[in-house]
C-alpha positions in Angstrom: 49.7 -104.1 10.8 53.0 -103.5 9.2 55.2 -106.2 7.2 54.7 -109.6 7.9 57.8 -111.8 7.9 57.1 -115.4 7.2 59.9 -117.7 8.5 60.3 -121.0 6.3 59.1 -121.4 2.9 58.5 -125.2 2.6 55.2 -126.8 2.1 53.5 -124.8 4.8 55.4 -121.3 4.9 55.3 -120.6 1.1 51.6 -121.0 0.5 50.9 -119.1 3.6 53.3 -116.2 2.4 51.8 -116.3 -1.0 48.1 -116.4 -0.1 48.6 -113.5 2.5 50.4 -111.4 -0.2 47.7 -112.2 -2.8 45.2 -110.8 -0.4 47.0 -107.6 0.0 49.3 -108.2 3.3 53.0 -106.8 2.8 54.9 -110.1 2.9 58.5 -110.7 3.3 59.4 -114.4 3.0 62.6 -115.7 4.7 64.3 -119.1 4.4 68.0 -120.0 5.2 68.1 -122.1 1.8 70.0 -119.9 -0.6 68.8 -121.9 -3.7 65.3 -122.0 -2.6 65.2 -118.0 -2.1 67.1 -117.4 -5.2 64.4 -119.7 -7.2 61.5 -117.8 -5.7 63.1 -114.5 -6.3 63.3 -115.7 -10.0 59.4 -116.6 -9.8 60.2 -120.1 -9.9 58.2 -122.2 -7.6 59.8 -125.0 -5.5 57.2 -127.5 -5.8 54.1 -128.5 -7.7 50.6 -127.7 -6.2 47.4 -126.9 -8.0 46.6 -123.4 -8.0 49.9 -122.3 -6.4 51.2 -120.7 -9.6 48.3 -118.6 -9.8 48.7 -117.0 -6.4 52.3 -116.8 -6.8 51.6 -114.5 -9.7 49.0 -112.4 -7.8 51.7 -112.4 -4.7 54.5 -111.1 -6.9 52.2 -108.3 -8.4 51.4 -107.0 -4.9 55.1 -106.9 -4.2 56.1 -110.0 -1.9 59.7 -110.4 -1.5 61.9 -113.4 -0.5 65.1 -113.2 1.4 67.5 -115.2 3.8 67.3 -112.3 6.3 64.9 -111.9 9.2 63.5 -108.5 9.0 62.5 -105.9 11.8 58.9 -105.6 12.0 55.9 -106.2 14.2 54.3 -109.7 13.0 56.0 -113.0 12.3 54.7 -116.2 11.2 57.0 -119.2 12.0 56.5 -122.4 9.6 59.6 -124.3 10.5 59.9 -127.9 10.6 59.3 -129.8 14.3 60.6 -133.5 13.8 60.8 -135.9 16.8 63.5 -137.4 18.2 63.6 -141.2 17.1 64.9 -142.5 20.6 62.6 -140.8 23.2 59.7 -139.8 20.6 59.7 -136.2 22.1 59.6 -133.0 19.8 63.0 -131.9 18.7 62.3 -127.9 18.9 65.7 -126.9 17.8 64.4 -125.2 14.2 61.5 -123.4 16.2 64.0 -122.2 18.9 66.5 -121.1 16.4 63.9 -119.2 14.4 62.6 -117.6 17.8 66.2 -116.6 18.7 66.8 -114.9 15.2 63.5 -113.1 15.6 64.5 -111.6 19.0 67.6 -110.0 17.2 65.7 -107.8 14.9 62.0 -107.4 16.2 60.4 -104.3 17.3 58.7 -103.9 20.7 55.3 -105.3 20.9 56.0 -107.8 18.1 53.6 -110.6 17.7 55.1 -114.1 17.0 52.6 -116.5 15.3 53.9 -120.2 15.4 52.1 -122.2 12.6 54.6 -125.3 13.1 53.0 -128.2 14.9 54.2 -128.7 18.4 53.4 -131.1 21.2 51.1 -129.7 24.0 53.2 -127.5 26.4 56.1 -127.1 23.9 55.7 -123.2 23.8 55.5 -123.1 27.7 58.7 -125.4 28.1 60.8 -124.4 25.3 59.8 -120.9 23.7 58.9 -118.7 26.8 62.2 -119.2 28.3 64.0 -118.5 24.9 62.3 -115.2 25.1 63.0 -114.4 28.7 66.8 -115.3 28.0 66.7 -112.6 25.3 65.6 -110.0 27.6 62.0 -109.8 26.3 58.8 -109.8 28.6 56.0 -111.8 27.2 52.7 -110.0 27.0 54.7 -106.3 26.8 57.7 -106.7 24.5 56.6 -109.8 22.7 53.2 -111.5 22.2 52.9 -115.3 21.4 50.3 -116.9 19.4 49.9 -120.5 18.0 47.9 -121.0 14.9 48.7 -124.5 13.7 48.5 -125.1 10.0 45.9 -127.5 8.7 46.5 -128.2 5.1 47.5 -130.9 3.1 49.5 -131.4 -0.2 47.4 -131.6 -3.2 44.7 -129.4 -2.0 46.5 -126.6 -0.1 45.0 -123.6 -1.7 41.6 -124.7 -1.2 42.2 -125.9 2.4 43.9 -122.6 3.3 40.8 -120.7 2.1 37.7 -122.9 3.6 39.4 -124.9 6.6 38.5 -123.6 10.0 41.5 -122.5 12.0 42.4 -122.2 15.4 44.4 -119.5 17.1 45.7 -120.0 20.6 46.9 -117.0 22.4 47.7 -115.5 26.2 45.7 -112.4 25.2 42.3 -112.0 23.5 43.1 -108.8 22.0 46.2 -110.1 20.4 44.2 -113.2 19.2 41.6 -110.8 17.6 44.3 -108.9 15.7 45.6 -112.3 14.1 42.1 -113.6 13.6 41.5 -110.4 11.4 44.9 -111.1 9.7 44.0 -114.7 8.8 40.2 -113.9 7.8 41.9 -111.8 5.0 42.0 -115.2 3.2 40.3 -117.8 5.4 36.6 -118.4 4.9 36.4 -121.0 7.6 35.6 -120.5 11.4 38.6 -119.2 13.2 38.4 -120.2 16.6 40.1 -118.5 19.6 41.4 -120.4 22.6 44.4 -120.7 24.8 47.9 -121.7 23.5 48.0 -125.2 25.1 44.6 -126.2 23.7 45.6 -125.1 20.4 48.8 -127.1 20.5 46.9 -130.3 21.8 43.9 -129.9 19.4 46.5 -130.2 16.3 48.2 -133.1 17.4 44.8 -134.8 18.5 43.3 -134.2 14.9 46.4 -136.2 13.3 46.5 -139.0 16.1 42.9 -139.6 15.5 43.5 -140.1 11.9 46.7 -142.2 12.5 44.5 -144.7 14.9 41.9 -145.0 12.3 44.4 -145.9 9.6 46.0 -148.4 12.1 42.8 -150.2 12.6 42.2 -150.7 8.9 45.9 -151.9 8.6 45.5 -154.3 11.5 42.4 -155.8 9.7 44.3 -156.2 6.7 46.9 -158.4 8.4 44.4 -160.5 10.2 42.6 -161.0 6.9 45.6 -162.0 5.2 46.5 -164.5 7.8 43.4 -166.3 7.4 42.5 -165.9 3.6 39.7 -163.2 4.0 39.0 -160.2 1.8 39.5 -157.2 3.7 38.3 -154.9 1.2 34.9 -156.8 0.9 34.7 -156.7 4.6 35.1 -153.2 4.9 32.7 -152.3 2.3 29.8 -154.6 3.9 30.8 -153.3 7.3 30.7 -149.7 6.2 26.9 -150.1 5.3 26.1 -149.8 9.0 25.1 -146.3 9.6 27.6 -145.6 12.3 30.6 -147.4 10.9 33.4 -145.7 8.4 36.4 -147.9 8.5 39.2 -146.6 6.2 41.1 -148.4 3.7 44.3 -150.1 4.4 47.6 -149.2 2.7 51.4 -149.8 2.6 52.1 -147.5 5.4 51.8 -143.7 6.6 53.8 -140.8 5.4 53.8 -137.2 5.1 55.1 -134.9 8.0 51.8 -134.9 10.0 50.2 -138.2 10.7 53.5 -140.1 10.9 55.0 -137.5 13.3 52.6 -135.7 15.5 51.4 -138.9 17.5 54.9 -139.6 18.5 54.8 -136.3 20.4 52.0 -137.9 22.6 54.0 -141.1 23.0 57.1 -139.4 24.1 55.4 -136.8 26.5 53.0 -139.2 28.1 54.7 -142.7 28.4 52.4 -145.2 29.9 49.2 -143.1 28.9 49.4 -142.8 25.2 48.7 -146.8 24.7 46.4 -147.0 21.9 48.4 -144.1 20.2 51.7 -146.1 20.6 50.0 -149.2 19.2 48.7 -147.5 16.2 52.0 -145.9 15.5 53.7 -149.3 15.6 51.0 -151.1 13.4 51.3 -148.4 10.8 55.0 -148.1 10.9 55.1 -151.9 10.4 53.2 -151.8 7.1 56.4 -151.2 4.8 57.8 -154.4 6.4 54.5 -156.2 5.8 54.5 -155.3 2.0 58.2 -156.5 1.8 57.1 -159.8 3.1 54.3 -160.0 0.7 56.5 -159.2 -2.2 58.9 -162.1 -0.9 55.9 -164.6 -1.0 54.7 -163.3 -4.3 58.1 -164.0 -5.9 58.2 -167.4 -4.4 54.6 -168.3 -5.7 55.7 -167.1 -9.3 59.3 -168.7 -8.9 60.9 -165.4 -9.5 64.4 -165.3 -7.7 65.8 -162.1 -8.8 64.8 -158.9 -6.6 65.7 -157.0 -9.9 62.5 -158.3 -11.5 60.5 -156.5 -9.2 59.3 -152.7 -9.6 57.9 -150.4 -7.1 55.5 -148.0 -8.5 55.5 -144.6 -6.4 57.8 -142.7 -4.4 55.7 -139.9 -3.0 53.6 -140.4 0.2 50.4 -139.5 -1.3 48.7 -139.5 -4.8 49.3 -136.9 -7.3 51.5 -134.8 -5.2 55.6 -134.4 -5.2 56.1 -134.8 -1.7 58.4 -137.5 -0.5 58.4 -136.9 3.2 58.4 -140.3 5.2 56.9 -142.0 2.2 56.1 -145.8 2.6 58.2 -146.5 -0.3 61.0 -144.8 1.2 60.5 -146.8 4.5 60.3 -149.9 2.5 63.5 -149.3 0.7 65.2 -148.5 4.2 64.1 -151.7 5.5 65.5 -153.5 2.4 68.9 -151.8 3.1 68.9 -153.0 6.8 68.6 -156.8 5.4 71.4 -155.9 2.7 68.9 -156.1 -0.1 69.3 -154.3 -3.2 68.3 -154.2 -6.8 64.7 -153.5 -6.6 63.7 -150.9 -9.3 61.6 -147.7 -8.7 59.3 -145.5 -10.7 57.4 -142.4 -9.9 55.9 -140.1 -12.9 56.0 -137.0 -10.5 59.7 -137.4 -9.3 62.0 -135.9 -12.1 65.4 -135.9 -10.1 67.5 -139.0 -8.7 66.2 -140.0 -5.1 67.0 -143.7 -4.9 69.1 -146.3 -6.6 67.5 -148.1 -9.7 65.1 -145.3 -10.1 63.5 -145.0 -13.8 62.3 -141.8 -15.4 60.7 -143.7 -18.2 57.6 -145.6 -17.5 57.8 -147.9 -20.5 61.3 -148.7 -20.0 60.4 -149.5 -16.1 57.8 -151.8 -17.3 60.0 -153.4 -19.8 62.6 -154.4 -17.1 60.4 -155.8 -14.3 57.9 -158.9 -14.1 56.3 -157.8 -10.8 54.9 -154.4 -10.4 54.0 -153.2 -6.7 51.4 -150.3 -6.8 52.3 -148.3 -3.7 50.6 -145.0 -4.6 47.6 -144.4 -6.7 48.7 -141.6 -8.9 46.0 -140.7 -11.6 49.2 -141.8 -14.1 48.8 -145.3 -13.1 45.1 -145.4 -13.2 45.1 -144.2 -16.7 47.9 -146.8 -17.7 46.2 -149.7 -16.5 46.3 -151.4 -20.0 50.0 -151.4 -20.0 50.4 -153.2 -17.1 47.6 -155.9 -17.3 49.9 -158.5 -18.4 52.3 -158.3 -15.4 52.2 -160.0 -12.0 50.6 -157.2 -9.9 50.6 -156.4 -6.3 48.2 -153.7 -5.6 48.4 -152.1 -2.1 45.9 -149.4 -2.7 43.1 -151.6 -4.3 42.7 -149.5 -7.6 43.3 -152.7 -9.9 40.4 -155.1 -10.9 42.3 -157.4 -13.1 41.8 -161.1 -12.4 44.6 -162.7 -10.4 45.9 -159.3 -9.0 47.6 -159.5 -5.4 46.1 -157.5 -2.8 47.3 -156.6 0.9 
């Protein structure tokens, strides 16, 4: 196998390119973002992730290169975003189609295109095969298609790249074996071969399963709040049953997987994806639920100015700097729709200005608020509980055990 061109150097593409290169593959990473490519070329990482710096150094030593250009080679790994249309909930494949068209302009005959981007079942049949045909290529002869959906989470990427099982969907078992061999250079988990549509569906099902289980916990929180019951105690006791494992409720679902992928099934199978749709609605409603709780806590404590409220946490997950679809950003968007402003925000992992009234000094943030709303359970806040114990605390993550703390 010759050079590998990894297309898209974000949260999935960059770690994939680096781990391949660090294990001896000849890798060229491509991204349209000039600033990102220049940073990587100057040996600067574009996001924080445990273990990433180490494999970055190894990949650079092995000769990895970064460019805005697609290169002519026989293997491409596509890791571009696949958002959904907010109106019809169907996948928006424009970034994927654009990447495939660009590959068609430079690829060598017989090239293998591995799509890692998560897609709805049937996306490759509906959108990608026709694009390849329109470019004058015959699938199975001139171009070989593979779907190997990513399966990693920010905060534990390198470990999951190494040890998670992988699925490879392909039209041709021989091509699938080639890609299995490539991935086995770094992946110690089981690598399963199947057809493309099964691989597409399996990835979406994994994230939808998690979304539904989170929604159950969140709905329990709403039920318990309505009738003054302790949802955390109820879940703790219920989970003592050997066949019960209820998750913990939270302020909403963010990230680029669980909050997005289930919509693909809702969009493609209207009338059939009923539980999935209900779960999405429940989880999307949680930031508004949190906002209502803040309003009631303010009334109970006779606080009339929203400026006295501070939101702790901007990222969607603890101890990562990933902001995608975070519950805090969803909450702020809801406030904007109600023409409300002035609420203060702090996150120790976000060093650049993202929203209005954002603080970069924790002590100053605490000094300027009376209510602190914990929206993310960073290690930082766990280590600074003594600093907040005299505040009015609304803890949506159930990490604070002071007397009188408000919970979901």
